[in-house]
C-alpha positions as CSV (number, residue, x, y, z in Angstrom):
1,M,4.8,-22.4,-8.6
2,E,4.1,-20.6,-5.7
3,I,3.7,-16.8,-5.8
4,K,4.6,-15.5,-2.6
5,T,4.0,-11.4,-3.3
6,L,5.0,-10.1,0.7
7,E,6.2,-12.1,3.5
8,F,6.7,-10.4,7.0
9,K,10.3,-11.8,8.5
10,D,12.9,-10.5,10.4
11,E,10.6,-7.7,11.8
12,K,10.5,-6.1,7.8
13,L,8.3,-6.6,5.2
14,Y,9.5,-7.7,2.1
15,L,7.3,-7.7,-1.0
16,I,8.2,-8.2,-4.6
17,D,8.6,-4.9,-7.1
18,Q,6.4,-5.4,-9.4
19,R,8.0,-2.2,-11.0
20,K,10.7,-4.1,-12.2
21,L,8.7,-7.4,-13.3
22,P,8.9,-9.6,-15.7
23,N,12.4,-8.4,-16.5
24,S,13.9,-8.5,-13.3
25,F,13.1,-10.4,-10.0
26,E,14.1,-8.0,-7.1
27,I,12.3,-7.5,-3.7
28,F,11.7,-4.5,-1.9
29,V,12.6,-4.4,1.7
30,C,10.1,-1.9,4.2
31,E,11.9,-1.7,7.2
32,N,9.2,1.3,8.3
33,Y,6.3,2.2,8.3
34,T,6.8,5.1,5.1
35,D,8.5,2.1,3.6
36,V,5.1,0.7,2.8
37,D,3.5,4.1,2.3
38,F,5.9,4.4,-0.6
39,A,5.6,1.1,-1.9
40,I,1.7,1.0,-2.4
41,K,1.8,4.9,-3.7
42,D,4.5,3.9,-6.1
43,M,2.9,0.2,-6.9
44,V,5.7,-1.8,-5.4
45,V,2.8,-3.6,-4.3
46,R,-0.6,-3.8,-6.1
47,G,-3.8,-5.4,-6.2
48,A,-6.5,-5.0,-3.5
49,P,-5.9,-7.7,-1.1
50,A,-2.1,-7.6,-1.5
51,I,-2.6,-3.7,-0.6
52,G,-4.6,-4.1,2.9
53,A,-2.5,-7.0,4.1
54,S,0.6,-4.3,3.0
55,G,-1.2,-1.4,4.9
56,A,-1.3,-3.9,7.8
57,Y,2.0,-4.3,8.1
58,G,2.6,-1.0,7.5
59,V,0.8,-0.5,10.9
60,V,3.2,-3.2,12.8
61,L,6.1,-1.4,11.6
62,G,4.9,1.7,13.3
63,A,4.4,-0.3,16.3
64,K,7.5,-1.5,15.8
65,E,9.3,2.1,15.2
66,Y,7.4,3.9,18.4
67,K,6.9,1.1,21.0
68,H,10.0,2.4,22.7
69,L,7.3,5.5,23.5
70,D,5.7,6.0,27.1
71,K,1.4,4.5,26.1
72,K,0.1,7.9,25.2
73,D,2.6,8.7,22.8
74,F,2.8,5.1,21.3
75,L,-1.1,5.7,20.8
76,E,-1.1,9.0,19.3
77,K,1.9,8.3,16.9
78,M,-0.2,5.0,16.1
79,K,-3.1,7.6,15.1
80,E,-0.6,9.6,12.8
81,V,0.2,6.0,11.0
82,S,-2.9,4.5,10.4
83,N,-3.8,7.9,8.6
84,T,-1.4,7.8,6.5
85,L,-1.1,4.5,5.0
86,N,-4.9,4.9,4.7
87,K,-4.2,7.5,2.3
88,S,-1.8,6.0,0.5
89,R,-4.3,5.3,-2.1
90,P,-8.1,6.1,-2.1
91,T,-10.0,3.4,-4.0
92,A,-9.1,-0.2,-3.0
93,V,-10.9,-0.4,0.2
94,N,-9.0,-3.3,1.8
95,L,-6.5,-1.3,2.3
96,M,-9.0,0.9,5.3
97,W,-10.2,-2.8,6.2
98,G,-6.6,-4.1,6.8
99,I,-5.8,-1.1,9.1
100,K,-8.9,-1.0,10.6
101,R,-8.7,-4.5,11.6
102,M,-5.2,-2.9,13.4
103,E,-6.8,0.1,14.9
104,N,-9.4,-2.9,16.4
105,I,-6.5,-4.5,17.9
106,I,-4.7,-1.4,19.4
107,E,-8.2,-0.5,20.7
108,E,-9.0,-3.9,22.8
109,N,-5.5,-4.7,24.1
110,K,-4.9,-0.2,24.9
111,E,-4.2,-1.5,28.5
112,L,-1.0,-3.2,27.3
113,S,2.8,-1.8,26.9
114,P,3.3,-0.2,23.8
115,V,5.7,-4.1,23.0
116,E,3.0,-5.9,24.0
117,I,1.1,-4.3,21.3
118,Y,3.3,-4.4,18.6
119,E,3.2,-8.2,19.2
120,K,-0.5,-8.2,19.0
121,L,-0.4,-6.2,15.9
122,K,2.5,-8.1,14.6
123,E,-0.1,-11.6,15.2
124,E,-3.1,-10.0,13.5
125,G,-1.3,-9.0,10.6
126,N,0.1,-13.2,10.2
127,N,-3.3,-13.8,10.4
128,I,-4.4,-11.4,7.8
129,A,-1.9,-13.1,5.5
130,K,-2.7,-16.7,6.4
131,E,-6.2,-16.0,5.8
132,D,-6.0,-14.4,2.3
133,V,-4.5,-17.4,1.0
134,K,-7.0,-19.6,2.7
135,I,-9.9,-17.0,0.8
136,N,-8.6,-17.1,-2.8
137,K,-8.4,-21.0,-2.9
138,A,-11.6,-21.1,-1.6
139,M,-12.8,-18.3,-4.1
140,G,-10.7,-20.4,-6.8
141,E,-12.6,-23.9,-6.6
142,Y,-16.3,-22.3,-6.3
143,G,-15.3,-20.0,-9.4
144,N,-13.8,-23.2,-11.2
145,T,-17.5,-24.2,-11.2
146,L,-18.4,-21.8,-13.6
147,V,-15.6,-22.5,-15.9
148,P,-16.8,-24.8,-18.7
149,E,-14.5,-27.6,-20.1
150,K,-12.1,-26.1,-22.6
151,A,-13.3,-22.4,-21.9
152,T,-11.5,-19.9,-23.0
153,I,-10.9,-16.9,-20.8
154,L,-10.4,-13.4,-20.9
155,T,-9.1,-11.6,-18.0
156,H,-7.7,-8.0,-17.6
157,C,-5.1,-6.4,-15.6
158,N,-3.5,-8.4,-13.1
159,A,-5.6,-10.4,-10.0
160,G,-3.3,-13.0,-9.6
161,A,-0.9,-14.0,-6.4
162,L,0.9,-10.9,-7.4
163,A,-2.3,-9.1,-6.3
164,T,-2.5,-11.1,-3.4
165,V,-0.4,-12.4,-0.7
166,E,-0.9,-15.6,-3.0
167,Y,-2.9,-17.3,-5.5
168,G,-4.6,-15.0,-6.6
169,T,-8.8,-13.9,-7.2
170,A,-9.5,-14.1,-11.2
171,L,-6.6,-16.0,-11.1
172,G,-6.9,-18.0,-8.7
173,V,-10.2,-19.3,-10.7
174,I,-8.4,-20.0,-13.9
175,R,-5.7,-21.6,-11.5
176,S,-8.2,-23.7,-10.1
177,A,-9.6,-24.6,-13.4
178,F,-6.3,-25.4,-15.2
179,Y,-5.3,-28.0,-12.4
180,S,-8.6,-29.3,-12.0
181,G,-8.0,-30.7,-15.8
182,K,-9.4,-28.2,-17.9
183,D,-8.2,-27.6,-21.4
184,I,-8.6,-23.9,-20.8
185,F,-7.0,-21.3,-23.0
186,V,-6.7,-17.7,-21.5
187,Y,-6.4,-14.4,-23.4
188,V,-4.3,-11.4,-21.6
189,D,-5.6,-7.9,-22.0
190,E,-1.9,-5.8,-21.8
191,T,-3.9,-2.9,-19.5
192,R,-2.5,0.5,-20.6
193,P,-1.6,2.7,-19.4
194,R,0.9,0.7,-16.6
195,L,0.5,-2.9,-18.5
196,Q,0.1,-5.1,-15.8
197,G,-1.9,-7.4,-17.5
198,A,1.5,-7.7,-19.9
199,K,4.1,-7.6,-17.5
200,L,2.6,-9.4,-14.8
201,T,-0.3,-11.9,-15.6
202,S,1.8,-13.0,-18.7
203,W,4.7,-13.5,-16.5
204,E,2.3,-15.5,-14.0
205,L,0.5,-17.7,-16.7
206,V,3.7,-18.7,-18.3
207,K,5.3,-19.5,-15.2
208,E,2.9,-22.1,-14.5
209,N,2.8,-23.0,-18.0
210,I,-1.0,-22.2,-18.8
211,P,-1.9,-21.8,-22.2
212,C,-2.8,-18.1,-22.7
213,K,-2.0,-15.0,-25.3
214,L,-1.2,-11.8,-24.8
215,I,-3.8,-9.0,-26.5
216,S,-4.0,-5.1,-26.8
217,D,-6.4,-3.6,-25.2
218,S,-8.4,-3.1,-28.7
219,V,-8.2,-6.3,-29.6
220,A,-11.1,-8.1,-26.7
221,A,-14.2,-6.6,-28.5
222,T,-13.5,-8.4,-31.9
223,L,-12.9,-11.5,-30.0
224,I,-15.7,-11.2,-27.5
225,R,-17.8,-10.7,-31.4
226,D,-16.4,-12.8,-32.9
227,G,-17.5,-15.6,-30.2
228,K,-14.0,-16.6,-29.2
229,I,-14.4,-15.9,-25.6
230,D,-16.2,-18.3,-23.7
231,L,-16.3,-16.0,-20.6
232,I,-14.5,-12.5,-18.2
233,V,-13.4,-12.8,-15.4
234,V,-12.0,-9.7,-13.5
235,G,-10.5,-8.9,-9.8
236,A,-12.2,-6.0,-7.8
237,D,-10.6,-2.5,-6.3
238,R,-14.2,-2.2,-4.1
239,I,-17.9,-3.2,-4.2
240,A,-20.8,-1.1,-3.6
241,T,-23.8,-2.8,-1.9
242,N,-25.8,-3.0,-5.1
243,G,-22.7,-4.7,-6.5
244,D,-21.7,-2.0,-8.2
245,T,-17.6,-2.4,-9.1
246,A,-14.7,-0.8,-9.0
247,N,-11.6,-2.4,-10.8
248,K,-9.0,-1.3,-13.2
249,I,-9.8,1.7,-15.6
250,G,-10.8,-0.5,-19.4
251,T,-13.3,-3.1,-16.9
252,F,-16.8,-1.3,-17.7
253,M,-15.6,-1.2,-21.1
254,L,-15.4,-5.0,-21.4
255,S,-18.4,-5.2,-19.6
256,V,-20.4,-3.3,-22.4
257,V,-19.1,-5.4,-25.0
258,A,-19.8,-9.0,-22.8
259,K,-23.2,-7.2,-22.3
260,T,-23.4,-6.8,-25.8
261,Y,-23.1,-10.6,-27.0
262,N,-24.1,-12.1,-24.2
263,I,-21.1,-13.1,-22.4
264,P,-20.7,-14.1,-18.8
265,F,-18.8,-11.5,-16.8
266,Y,-17.7,-12.5,-13.7
267,I,-16.1,-10.4,-10.9
268,A,-13.7,-12.8,-8.3
269,A,-13.0,-10.9,-4.9
270,P,-12.9,-11.6,-1.3
271,I,-16.0,-10.2,0.9
272,S,-13.2,-7.5,2.4
273,T,-13.6,-5.8,-0.8
274,I,-17.8,-5.1,-0.6
275,D,-17.8,-1.8,0.9
276,F,-20.8,-2.2,3.5
277,N,-20.5,1.7,4.2
278,I,-21.9,2.6,0.4
279,E,-24.6,2.1,-1.9
280,T,-23.8,2.2,-5.3
281,G,-20.4,2.8,-7.8
282,K,-21.1,6.4,-7.4
283,E,-19.4,7.3,-4.4
284,I,-16.2,5.1,-4.9
285,V,-13.7,7.3,-5.0
286,I,-11.6,7.0,-8.6
287,E,-7.8,7.7,-8.4
288,E,-6.5,9.4,-11.0
289,R,-2.8,8.9,-11.3
290,D,0.3,11.1,-12.7
291,D,0.4,11.9,-16.4
292,E,3.5,10.3,-16.9
293,E,2.1,7.0,-17.1
294,V,0.1,7.6,-20.2
295,T,2.7,10.2,-22.1
296,H,5.5,7.8,-21.4
297,I,6.5,3.9,-21.6
298,Q,9.3,2.3,-19.5
299,G,10.5,6.4,-18.8
300,V,10.1,6.9,-22.6
301,R,7.8,9.9,-24.1
302,I,5.5,8.7,-26.9
303,A,3.2,11.8,-26.7
304,P,4.0,15.3,-28.0
305,E,5.6,17.7,-24.6
306,E,2.3,19.7,-24.5
307,I,-0.3,17.2,-24.3
308,E,-1.8,16.7,-21.3
309,A,-3.3,13.4,-20.2
310,Y,-7.0,12.2,-18.3
311,N,-5.5,8.9,-16.1
312,P,-8.2,7.5,-14.2
313,A,-6.4,4.2,-12.6
314,F,-10.3,2.6,-12.5
315,D,-13.4,2.4,-13.6
316,V,-17.1,1.3,-11.6
317,T,-18.6,-1.6,-13.8
318,P,-22.3,-1.0,-13.1
319,N,-24.3,-4.1,-11.5
320,E,-26.3,-4.6,-14.5
321,N,-23.7,-5.9,-16.5
322,I,-22.0,-8.5,-13.8
323,T,-23.5,-12.5,-14.2
324,A,-22.2,-13.3,-10.8
325,I,-19.6,-11.9,-8.1
326,I,-17.6,-14.9,-6.9
327,T,-16.3,-14.8,-2.9
328,E,-14.6,-16.9,-0.6
329,K,-18.7,-17.5,0.5
330,G,-20.0,-19.1,-2.2
331,I,-20.7,-17.2,-5.4
332,I,-23.1,-13.8,-5.6
333,N,-26.1,-13.8,-8.1
334,P,-28.8,-10.6,-8.9
335,P,-30.3,-9.6,-6.8
336,F,-27.2,-8.5,-5.6
337,K,-28.0,-5.8,-2.7
338,E,-30.0,-8.3,-1.1
339,N,-27.3,-11.3,-1.6
340,I,-24.5,-8.9,-0.5
341,L,-26.2,-7.8,2.5
342,K,-26.9,-11.0,3.2
343,L,-23.2,-11.9,4.0
344,R,-22.3,-8.8,5.9
345,S,-21.0,-9.9,9.5
């Protein structure tokens, strides 16, 4: 089944509204860049590659809105557009990467008219989306070489088609293994507090008839201890040049247990998720989200009115807990810093 998370057509950005899954399938339409800003902040769209592509199309929609202005005013407005979108979510580096690509297009074509720049930006946005699909499929093929026959795989959060333009990163590896004929089985962490594993990953796997079971996050350690997990594969929102990796909260905890019981722990992410400007995970800004995500489920309060919540959206897994990083250019093994820097273009 083809799951296309986002599509730009008729000068609008169409997004699968991931807040509504799995109970209903709805499309959220972005007609301007402020709609994209909202969609990223409110997690209509989430997942680093999908956020990157959406941010790029947000710049396109900003150019559509301001292309009637004179050149000077247009360029000033486009700076405002980029600044707004860059602040939508702080942790996923793909957002900044996607917007930077669009800023480069504006700079390279600043002698053209605003209407012509808009057309160039639209072309670049489409390029980013097409590249993402190719990248994910290449990543899946490389990752499949690490998956044994009859493997039982654990994954956390959603790093599937819904986290990308199409196909997925960690789930791209799982898809490739399944469609190559390997008799795999997947355990899916529910992923508190927003339940992306329960709502999104489970939805994708069920749609494709990939054998799986949903577990509460607290079950994972028991499965690992009891020898029921062969490997763990997760996505990433930002990777430092030493290999430290930010991913959905709870990933670090899994990596510690995996290391204790000598279970391979893999990161699947495109090279655009590597932040070559930071050396370690200590430099990664961790987004903190609203208390209500923890104190409520589906809008229903489950905790006392008086209680406050601590709700970081991500944590950082240190490089020593990571077996390898799967990218579209191959598998990065330790020493991570040395091998990651070879990929810098």
